C-alpha positions in Angstrom: 13.5 -12.8 34.0 17.2 -11.8 34.7 18.8 -12.2 31.0 18.6 -9.4 30.6 21.4 -6.4 30.6 21.2 -4.8 34.6 22.5 -2.7 35.8 24.1 1.1 34.6 22.2 0.9 31.5 18.4 0.1 32.7 17.9 3.3 34.6 19.0 5.2 30.9 16.1 5.9 27.8 16.0 2.3 25.8 18.4 1.8 23.1 17.0 1.6 19.8 18.2 0.9 16.1 15.9 1.6 13.7 16.6 0.8 10.1 15.5 2.0 6.9 17.8 3.3 3.6 14.6 5.8 3.5 15.6 8.9 4.6 12.0 10.2 4.9 10.3 6.3 6.6 14.2 6.8 8.4 13.6 10.6 10.4 9.6 9.8 10.3 10.0 6.6 12.8 13.1 7.9 14.5 10.8 11.1 15.7 8.8 8.9 16.8 11.0 6.4 18.9 11.8 9.8 20.4 8.6 11.1 21.5 8.2 7.9 23.7 11.2 8.8 25.0 14.1 6.2 23.2 17.3 6.3 23.0 17.4 6.5 18.9 20.5 5.5 16.3 19.0 5.9 13.0 21.8 4.4 9.9 21.0 3.4 7.3 21.6 -0.2 5.9 21.2 -3.4 6.9 25.4 -3.7 6.8 25.9 -0.3 8.8 23.5 -1.9 11.9 25.8 -5.0 11.8 29.1 -2.8 12.2 27.3 -0.8 14.5 26.1 -3.7 16.8 29.4 -4.9 16.8 30.9 -1.7 18.4 27.5 -0.3 20.4 26.0 -4.0 22.2 23.3 -2.3 24.7 20.6 -2.3 21.9 17.2 -3.3 23.6 15.3 -3.0 20.5 15.5 -3.6 17.1 13.4 -1.7 13.9 14.9 -2.1 10.4 12.1 -2.0 7.0 11.6 -5.2 4.9 13.2 -4.0 1.6 16.3 -2.7 1.1 19.0 -2.9 -1.0 21.6 -5.3 -0.8 20.8 -6.7 2.7 16.7 -7.1 3.7 14.9 -6.0 7.0 15.1 -10.5 6.7 18.3 -10.4 6.5 19.3 -8.8 8.7 16.2 -10.6 10.8 17.9 -13.6 10.8 22.1 -12.5 11.5 20.4 -11.6 14.1 19.1 -14.6 16.0 22.1 -16.3 14.3 24.9 -14.4 16.5 25.6 -15.7 20.1 25.6 -11.5 21.2 23.2 -10.3 19.4 19.8 -13.1 19.5 18.3 -11.5 22.7 17.9 -8.6 21.5 14.0 -8.2 20.4 13.6 -6.9 16.0 10.4 -5.9 14.5 10.2 -6.2 10.6 8.2 -2.9 9.5 7.1 -2.5 5.3 4.8 -0.9 3.1 3.8 -4.4 1.8 1.2 -6.6 3.2 2.0 -10.4 2.2 1.5 -12.6 4.2 3.3 -15.6 3.1 7.0 -12.6 3.8 5.6 -11.7 7.0 4.8 -15.2 8.5 7.8 -16.2 7.6 9.8 -13.6 10.0 8.2 -14.0 12.7 8.8 -17.4 12.6 12.5 -17.4 11.8 12.0 -15.0 15.6 10.5 -11.5 14.8 8.7 -10.1 17.2 6.8 -8.4 15.0 5.9 -6.8 11.9 4.3 -3.1 11.2 3.0 -2.1 8.3 4.1 1.1 6.6 2.9 3.8 7.7 4.0 3.1 11.3 1.7 5.2 13.4 2.9 6.3 17.7 0.0 4.2 18.6 1.9 1.5 16.8 5.1 2.0 18.3 3.9 3.0 21.8 1.8 -0.8 21.8 5.3 -2.2 21.0 7.1 -0.4 23.2 5.1 -1.4 26.5 5.2 -5.4 24.8 8.4 -5.7 24.2 10.1 -3.5 26.2 8.8 -4.2 29.7 
């Protein structure tokens, strides 16, 4: 079970990277995560998420919107899972569209979960207790 980063980071609040091009949705998910005692960094694109992951390796989980310009949440998921340095980070995809083929494709590619918007505090607490044990 000792695959994750242990040491001083284990004592700190888990760091969640929230990715959404909508400032409103970004604020909502960041607020829910912060109320659940997580440290949150919120960015507005998959490209910014990858830049941050390059300089901030201690991310416990990524929660990203599916539909974003330039790079979709699915494309971000694929890049994270293709990286030997990042592939162990759990990635959760969010979308306001309930499209079973999209959901299945994300889960098959390695997404930890797929949440439908609007995301509720109960969704986040259930997810985090399962993913960030």
